[in-house]
Phi, psi and omega in degrees: 000314179297322180295318177297320179297319177296319179296319179295316179297317179297317178297318180295317178296320178298316178298316180297317179299313181295319179295316181291325177294317179298317178294320179297317179296319180295319178296321178297318178299313180295323179298317176299317179299311181296322177299318179297313180297317182295325177296320179294315181298322184286343185296314181196144181283129175235166181293315179202171175246135180252126174260138175210147177281128179258315185204147174218149179205112183053244182257021177251134182226139175238120179247154172258140178235098189252141174278128185230143173251341183229153171284094184263070178067047171297143178288173180284342181257107181223162169236139184248132179232164174230133173226109179049046177086357179262132178279128178236124180246120178266109180279110185274341181054233180262013184302134179243344182288114183300328179298322177285314183304320183263009188306316187266004180299328181273353181260324185235157177279128177294144180232148176247084187235138177281123182255009182295340180277356176287124183301136177272147179162178180271131175282119184282323178236125178256122175248099185240136178247151180273137173241108184254128180233140171235124183051042178065017176253128180292132178250112184278338185296113182293330177295317178295322178298314180298317179299316179294319180300323183271352183282152173271146180218116181295337184263014175300138180243000000 
């Protein structure tokens, strides 16, 4: 009986350790992502940031994160987020995959903001950065991002 109790305690401690390590790794991943986003936001004030899906392959996703001053043909299907006072609009286009549609829900605060007051027009300079994720983990390494950008993927949708 005592031996079983020790095994149960050891198993429980191991589970707690693994869970806390997993949460710690996830928090570190999000912290890297937020640091990257904050550097972009701090560079120059823009009206909003536009998120768009560029490429996907299995569990790898490449998004564009562009600084925008004008509503340059946003689709009718969008999700609006707020991050530290910055407006972020995820242009969903014709996307039907719920995993993509909800991708940034755990990263940014959803916002209910009217964007009709954003001036329409052509953006003369597009400053867009790549956001590369593997299994929903942000990959900061630009070399890995470049390799994924140049790779062929039969499952691209």
